[in-house]
N, C-alpha and C positions, 0 to 999 in steps of 0.2 A: 401112370394109371391110377385112377381114383380108388380109394379103399372105403368099404362100408362094413360095419360090424352089425350083425343081428344079435341082439342081447336078450337073454332070458336068465332065469334063476340058476340053472345048471349049465347052460351053454351047450346043450345037446339037442334034445328033441324039439322043443318049441322054436328055438332059434334056427334050427335046420329047416323047418317048414317055412319060416319067414324068409330066410336067405334064398331058398329055392324060388319063391314067388318074385323076389326082387330081381334075381338073375334073369328069370324068364321075361319079365317086363322090360328090363333094360336091354337085353339082347334083341328083343323084338323091335326096339327103337334104335338099334345100331350103336348102343353105348356099351363099351367093355369096362367092367369094374371088377376089382378083386373083392368078392363078398365072402366074408368070414363069419364064424360064429364065436361067441364068447359069453361069459357069465358076468353077473353084477360085480363080483369080487375083483375081476380083472379091470373093470371100468373104474371102480372106486379106488383101486390100488394106484391109479395114475400111470403115466407113461404110455398110454395107448395113443397111437397115431392113426387118425382116420379122417375122412372127409365128411362122414355122416354115421350116426348110430341110429338104428331102428330098434326100439326097445319095448318090451312088454310092460315095463315100468316107466310111465311118462315123466316121473319126477327125477329120474337119474340125470346126473350132470357129469360132464367130463371136459373141463376147461371151456374152450371156445368151440368145441365140436358140436354142430347142430344135432339135436336129438329129435327124431320123429317117432311119435307114439305108434307102436306096431300092432296093437290088439286087433285092429280092423283086418289085418292080414290073417288072423285066425278065425274071426267071426264071419268075415265076408261083407260085413256092413261098413261101408265107407272105404272099402279096399282100394278102389280106383283113385280116390283122392290122396290116400297115403302113398301109393306108388308114384303118383304124379309129383307129389312133394319131394320124394327121394330123387326122382328124375331131374327136377328143376335144380336140385343142389349139385348133382354130379354131371350134368350134361356138357359142361364146357371143358 
């Protein structure tokens, strides 16, 4: 099963909202993923294993894991494009 992390500063409130939108979008398309929340410290600390990160900080890096900017999932502006980008990464 593919794994996605929604990432924000504390790993609690904002990332939880992002994770819920990702789950809903993917489930509607028949894709099952393990969507978790985490904070920047866990990402920067290394050792994170995931297929995709959706982050409120678009400059975050974690090895070869693709990072999708997630602010649009909070503002609603460009939300569909972000969700589709995540879908394209994990659909196979």
